[in-house]
C-alpha positions as CSV (number, residue, x, y, z in Angstrom):
1,X,-108.4,141.2,-154.6
2,X,-105.7,144.0,-155.9
3,X,-106.6,147.6,-156.0
4,X,-107.8,148.6,-159.5
5,X,-105.2,150.7,-161.5
6,X,-107.1,153.8,-163.3
7,X,-106.3,154.2,-166.8
8,X,-104.6,157.3,-168.3
9,X,-104.2,158.7,-171.8
10,X,-100.5,159.1,-172.1
11,X,-97.9,156.4,-173.9
12,X,-95.4,155.1,-171.3
13,X,-91.8,156.9,-171.2
14,X,-89.7,154.0,-170.0
15,X,-86.0,155.4,-170.6
16,X,-85.3,157.0,-167.2
17,X,-82.4,155.0,-166.1
18,X,-80.7,157.5,-164.0
19,X,-84.0,158.2,-162.0
20,X,-84.1,154.1,-161.4
21,X,-80.6,154.0,-160.2
22,X,-81.1,156.7,-157.8
23,X,-84.9,155.2,-156.5
24,X,-82.9,151.6,-156.2
25,X,-80.0,153.3,-154.2
26,X,-82.9,154.7,-151.7
27,X,-84.3,151.2,-151.4
28,X,-87.6,152.3,-153.3
29,X,-89.2,150.3,-156.3
30,X,-88.7,150.4,-159.8
31,X,-90.9,149.1,-162.9
32,X,-89.2,147.1,-165.6
33,X,-91.3,146.8,-168.9
34,X,-90.9,146.0,-172.3
35,X,-91.4,147.8,-175.7
36,X,-92.1,144.3,-177.1
37,X,-94.8,143.7,-174.5
38,X,-95.8,146.9,-173.4
39,X,-98.8,145.6,-171.1
40,X,-96.6,143.7,-168.9
41,X,-94.5,145.1,-165.9
42,X,-92.3,143.8,-163.1
43,X,-91.4,145.3,-159.7
44,X,-88.1,145.5,-158.7
45,X,-86.6,146.3,-155.4
46,X,-82.9,146.1,-154.6
47,X,-82.7,142.8,-152.3
48,X,-80.1,144.4,-150.2
49,X,-82.2,147.1,-149.1
50,X,-85.3,145.1,-149.0
51,X,-87.6,146.3,-145.9
52,X,-91.0,144.9,-144.7
53,X,-93.2,148.1,-145.8
54,X,-91.5,148.1,-149.6
55,X,-92.0,144.2,-149.6
56,X,-95.5,144.3,-148.2
57,X,-96.2,146.9,-151.0
58,X,-95.1,144.7,-153.8
59,X,-96.9,141.9,-152.5
60,X,-100.3,144.2,-152.8
61,X,-99.8,145.1,-156.3
62,X,-98.0,141.8,-157.7
63,X,-98.8,138.2,-158.2
64,X,-96.9,138.0,-154.4
65,X,-94.6,135.4,-156.2
66,X,-91.2,136.9,-154.9
67,X,-88.0,136.1,-157.1
68,X,-84.5,137.0,-156.4
69,X,-82.7,137.1,-159.5
70,X,-78.7,136.7,-159.0
71,X,-76.0,136.0,-161.2
72,X,-75.6,132.1,-161.4
73,X,-72.2,132.3,-159.9
74,X,-73.7,133.9,-156.8
75,X,-76.5,131.2,-156.6
76,X,-73.6,128.8,-156.8
77,X,-71.8,130.1,-154.1
78,X,-74.9,129.9,-151.7
79,X,-75.4,126.0,-153.1
80,X,-78.5,127.1,-155.0
81,X,-78.7,124.6,-157.9
82,X,-81.6,125.0,-160.3
83,X,-85.0,123.7,-159.2
84,X,-85.2,121.2,-162.1
85,X,-82.6,119.6,-164.4
86,X,-84.2,120.4,-167.7
87,X,-86.4,123.4,-168.4
88,X,-89.2,122.5,-170.6
89,X,-91.1,125.6,-171.4
90,X,-89.1,128.3,-173.4
91,X,-90.1,131.0,-171.4
92,X,-89.5,129.5,-168.1
93,X,-87.0,131.4,-165.7
94,X,-84.0,129.5,-164.3
95,X,-85.6,128.9,-161.1
96,X,-83.3,127.6,-158.2
97,X,-84.6,125.9,-155.2
98,X,-86.6,128.0,-152.8
99,X,-85.2,129.5,-149.7
100,X,-85.7,131.3,-146.3
101,X,-83.3,132.9,-144.2
102,X,-81.8,130.4,-141.3
103,X,-82.6,132.8,-138.6
104,X,-84.4,135.9,-137.7
105,X,-87.8,134.9,-139.2
106,X,-90.9,133.4,-138.2
107,X,-92.9,131.4,-140.7
108,X,-90.8,132.9,-143.7
109,X,-94.1,134.1,-145.6
110,X,-94.7,137.4,-144.3
111,X,-93.1,140.6,-145.6
112,X,-90.6,140.8,-142.9
113,X,-89.7,137.4,-142.9
114,X,-89.2,137.4,-146.8
115,X,-87.5,140.9,-146.8
116,X,-84.8,139.5,-144.2
117,X,-84.3,136.4,-146.8
118,X,-83.6,138.9,-149.6
119,X,-81.1,140.7,-147.5
120,X,-79.2,137.5,-146.6
121,X,-79.4,136.3,-150.4
122,X,-77.6,139.8,-151.0
123,X,-75.2,140.0,-148.4
124,X,-71.8,139.0,-149.8
125,X,-70.8,137.5,-146.6
126,X,-73.5,135.1,-146.5
127,X,-72.8,131.5,-146.5
128,X,-74.8,128.3,-147.7
129,X,-75.8,127.9,-143.8
130,X,-77.3,131.3,-143.7
131,X,-80.5,129.5,-145.9
132,X,-83.2,127.2,-145.1
133,X,-84.1,125.2,-148.3
134,X,-87.2,125.0,-149.3
135,X,-88.8,128.2,-148.6
136,X,-91.0,131.0,-149.5
137,X,-88.5,133.1,-151.8
138,X,-87.5,132.0,-155.3
139,X,-83.9,132.4,-156.3
140,X,-83.7,133.0,-160.1
141,X,-80.0,131.9,-161.6
142,X,-79.3,134.8,-164.3
143,X,-76.5,134.1,-166.8
144,X,-74.9,136.8,-169.4
145,X,-77.3,135.7,-171.9
146,X,-80.2,137.1,-170.3
147,X,-79.0,140.7,-169.9
148,X,-82.0,141.9,-171.8
149,X,-84.7,140.0,-170.0
150,X,-86.6,141.5,-167.0
151,X,-84.6,139.1,-164.5
152,X,-81.3,140.2,-166.2
153,X,-82.0,143.7,-166.4
154,X,-83.1,143.8,-162.6
155,X,-79.6,142.2,-161.9
156,X,-77.7,144.9,-164.0
157,X,-79.5,147.9,-162.6
158,X,-78.5,146.7,-159.0
159,X,-75.0,146.6,-160.0
160,X,-75.0,149.8,-161.7
161,X,-76.6,151.4,-158.7
162,X,-73.4,150.3,-156.7
163,X,-75.5,147.4,-154.8
164,X,-75.3,143.6,-154.5
165,X,-76.3,142.1,-157.8
166,X,-79.4,140.5,-156.2
167,X,-82.8,142.0,-156.9
168,X,-86.5,141.2,-155.4
169,X,-88.9,141.1,-158.3
170,X,-92.6,140.1,-159.2
171,X,-95.0,140.5,-161.8
172,X,-97.3,143.5,-161.8
173,X,-101.4,142.7,-161.5
174,X,-104.2,145.0,-161.6
175,X,-107.9,145.1,-161.6
176,X,-110.7,142.7,-160.7
177,X,-109.4,139.6,-162.2
178,X,-105.8,140.0,-160.6
179,X,-104.3,140.4,-163.9
180,X,-102.8,142.7,-166.3
181,X,-104.9,142.4,-169.4
182,X,-102.9,141.4,-172.3
183,X,-104.9,143.1,-175.0
184,X,-103.1,146.5,-175.1
185,X,-104.9,148.6,-172.4
186,X,-102.7,147.1,-169.7
187,X,-99.7,149.4,-170.7
188,X,-102.0,152.4,-169.3
189,X,-102.5,150.6,-166.0
190,X,-98.7,150.1,-165.7
191,X,-98.1,153.9,-166.3
192,X,-100.9,155.0,-164.0
193,X,-99.2,152.8,-161.0
194,X,-96.1,154.5,-161.9
195,X,-97.6,158.0,-161.8
196,X,-99.4,157.4,-158.5
197,X,-96.5,156.2,-156.5
198,X,-93.9,158.2,-158.4
199,X,-92.0,155.0,-159.8
200,X,-89.5,155.2,-162.4
201,X,-90.3,153.1,-165.5
202,X,-87.1,151.3,-167.3
203,X,-87.2,149.3,-170.4
204,X,-85.0,146.1,-170.1
205,X,-83.3,147.0,-173.6
206,X,-82.2,150.8,-171.9
207,X,-80.8,148.7,-169.3
208,X,-78.6,146.7,-171.8
209,X,-77.2,150.1,-173.0
210,X,-76.6,151.1,-169.2
211,X,-74.8,147.9,-168.3
212,X,-72.4,147.9,-171.1
213,X,-71.5,151.5,-170.8
214,X,-74.3,154.2,-170.5
215,X,-72.2,156.8,-172.2
216,X,-71.0,154.9,-175.1
217,X,-72.4,155.6,-178.5
218,X,-74.5,152.4,-179.6
219,X,-72.4,149.9,-181.5
220,X,-69.2,151.6,-180.2
221,X,-68.1,148.2,-178.5
222,X,-68.2,146.4,-182.0
223,X,-65.6,146.2,-184.3
224,X,-66.6,144.6,-187.8
225,X,-64.0,142.5,-189.8
226,X,-65.6,141.1,-193.1
227,X,-64.3,137.2,-193.5
228,X,-65.0,136.5,-197.0
229,X,-67.4,134.0,-198.4
230,X,-68.6,130.6,-196.6
231,X,-69.7,127.6,-198.6
232,X,-72.6,125.8,-196.9
233,X,-74.5,122.6,-197.9
234,X,-77.4,125.0,-198.9
235,X,-75.1,127.5,-201.0
236,X,-72.4,130.4,-200.4
237,X,-73.0,133.3,-198.0
238,X,-71.0,136.0,-196.9
239,X,-69.8,136.2,-193.3
240,X,-68.6,139.3,-191.3
241,X,-67.2,139.1,-187.7
242,X,-68.1,141.5,-185.3
243,X,-65.7,141.9,-182.0
244,X,-67.7,143.0,-178.9
245,X,-64.7,144.6,-177.0
246,X,-66.9,144.9,-173.7
247,X,-68.0,141.4,-173.4
248,X,-64.9,139.9,-175.5
249,X,-66.7,137.7,-177.9
250,X,-67.3,137.5,-181.5
251,X,-70.5,137.8,-183.1
252,X,-71.4,136.7,-186.6
253,X,-73.4,138.3,-189.3
254,X,-74.1,135.4,-192.1
255,X,-76.0,137.1,-195.2
256,X,-76.4,137.0,-198.7
257,X,-78.5,139.3,-201.1
258,X,-79.2,142.2,-198.9
259,X,-80.5,144.1,-201.5
260,X,-83.9,141.8,-201.5
261,X,-86.9,144.2,-200.8
262,X,-86.8,143.4,-197.5
263,X,-84.1,140.9,-196.5
264,X,-85.2,138.3,-193.9
265,X,-83.6,138.5,-190.2
266,X,-83.1,135.6,-188.2
267,X,-81.2,135.6,-184.8
268,X,-79.8,132.8,-182.9
269,X,-77.9,132.8,-179.5
270,X,-75.2,130.5,-179.1
271,X,-75.8,127.1,-177.3
272,X,-72.3,125.1,-177.5
273,X,-74.0,121.9,-176.5
274,X,-76.6,122.1,-179.2
275,X,-75.0,124.1,-181.9
276,X,-71.7,122.2,-181.9
277,X,-72.9,118.7,-180.9
278,X,-76.3,118.4,-182.0
279,X,-77.7,117.4,-178.4
280,X,-81.4,116.1,-178.4
281,X,-82.0,118.0,-175.2
282,X,-82.7,121.3,-177.1
283,X,-83.7,122.4,-180.6
284,X,-80.6,125.1,-181.1
285,X,-79.0,122.9,-183.7
286,X,-82.0,122.4,-185.7
287,X,-82.9,126.1,-185.3
288,X,-79.5,127.1,-186.5
289,X,-79.4,124.7,-189.0
290,X,-82.7,126.0,-191.0
291,X,-81.6,129.6,-190.5
292,X,-78.6,129.0,-192.3
293,X,-80.2,127.1,-195.1
294,X,-82.9,129.9,-195.5
295,X,-80.5,132.6,-195.8
296,X,-78.0,130.7,-198.1
297,X,-81.1,129.6,-200.5
298,X,-83.5,132.8,-200.4
299,X,-81.0,135.5,-199.2
300,X,-81.4,137.6,-196.2
301,X,-79.4,137.8,-192.9
302,X,-78.5,135.7,-190.2
303,X,-77.0,137.1,-186.9
304,X,-75.4,134.6,-184.5
305,X,-74.7,136.1,-181.3
306,X,-72.6,134.8,-178.6
307,X,-72.9,134.7,-174.7
308,X,-69.6,136.6,-172.9
309,X,-69.6,133.3,-170.8
310,X,-71.1,129.8,-171.0
311,X,-75.0,130.2,-170.7
312,X,-75.4,126.8,-168.7
313,X,-78.1,124.3,-169.7
314,X,-78.1,123.4,-173.4
315,X,-80.7,125.3,-175.1
316,X,-81.3,127.9,-172.5
317,X,-79.4,130.8,-174.2
318,X,-81.5,130.3,-177.7
319,X,-84.9,129.1,-176.4
320,X,-85.6,131.3,-172.8
321,X,-83.5,134.6,-173.2
322,X,-84.2,137.1,-175.5
323,X,-81.1,138.7,-177.8
324,X,-79.9,142.0,-176.8
325,X,-81.8,143.9,-179.6
326,X,-79.3,146.9,-179.9
327,X,-76.5,144.5,-180.7
328,X,-78.7,143.4,-183.7
329,X,-79.6,147.0,-184.4
330,X,-76.0,148.2,-184.6
331,X,-75.0,145.2,-187.0
332,X,-78.0,146.0,-189.3
333,X,-77.2,149.6,-189.2
334,X,-73.3,148.6,-190.2
335,X,-74.4,146.2,-193.2
336,X,-76.8,149.0,-194.4
337,X,-80.1,147.2,-193.8
338,X,-82.7,149.7,-193.3
339,X,-85.8,147.5,-193.8
340,X,-86.3,143.7,-192.9
341,X,-88.6,141.0,-192.5
342,X,-88.9,139.5,-189.0
343,X,-90.5,136.4,-187.7
344,X,-93.1,137.1,-184.9
345,X,-91.0,134.7,-182.2
346,X,-88.0,136.3,-182.9
347,X,-86.1,136.9,-179.8
348,X,-85.7,140.6,-180.4
349,X,-87.6,143.7,-180.0
350,X,-89.1,144.9,-183.1
351,X,-90.5,148.2,-181.5
352,X,-86.8,148.9,-180.4
353,X,-85.6,148.3,-183.9
354,X,-88.1,150.9,-185.0
355,X,-86.8,153.3,-182.8
356,X,-83.0,153.0,-184.6
357,X,-84.7,153.8,-187.8
358,X,-85.3,150.3,-189.1
359,X,-88.5,149.4,-190.6
360,X,-89.8,145.8,-189.5
361,X,-92.1,143.6,-191.9
362,X,-93.8,140.7,-190.6
363,X,-92.4,137.5,-192.5
């Protein structure tokens, strides 16, 4: 049983990215939270600096299931393919085959052994032969489309701290039932743990800004170019292209009748195989068609976001990763939209939009 975490009566302040970077450079843990799910948190440790005492602390306060998110190309270099060929659950991380360090460990399960494995995974000089498969540590393949997920934020923070972009993460647990509650009070438990141990709290959306240029004003990297009218099978819509100079891709805003009170917002993250070729392996094409049809027929706005590189398996970008909410907020501000309807399952954070002065109404 894990230690009961006391409740406190203050709201979480999850914007201390500089303190988080300092903690990571010293090999200390950081808590990753989300404005959208304030009762849930992940503990993050830089894999390159993982030591037995810190890993033991993480195991005591989490599920004990340690993941090591890393860029997908790093996983490829270590010969760590996806654990399964097709991800069926939409919120499932892209786990690779589990591993242990090939030498310098005992059974592989101890805090010392798992810290050793994490350091091997982070070491740029490690080769595939430095690892045994299967093992007790679960690598996670992180693509660019996942930059606003906890695993993507963990990789981005390690990189911004000047460390190898490989992290150790685990889901926080608390209380007698070994699980953070999901009915609201869990957010206070997260804050209490951070206060007790002096851990920085960081929101995944704030990490997006840091990884794309912490000093840049929101939306400074986007250049808008109106593209006129597009005739679809469901009616005519207006199109605006947004060039993201930092990532080097173009996003699209497709809209009609934004004066509606309030216009409905849909967000779609591009999936080349699904959107372009209609693969039956995912529902991306159907979701996109539905969003275009609704926008053309009833008015509203569809924001189509493209990843900086190929997101990988068909459907993973749209189905498993959250959209970078700051991008969407910038598009809304550029179009003069300050009030929207939003579906509950939209892949963006309504709480973040509200911090940018955008009123959100449930669709």
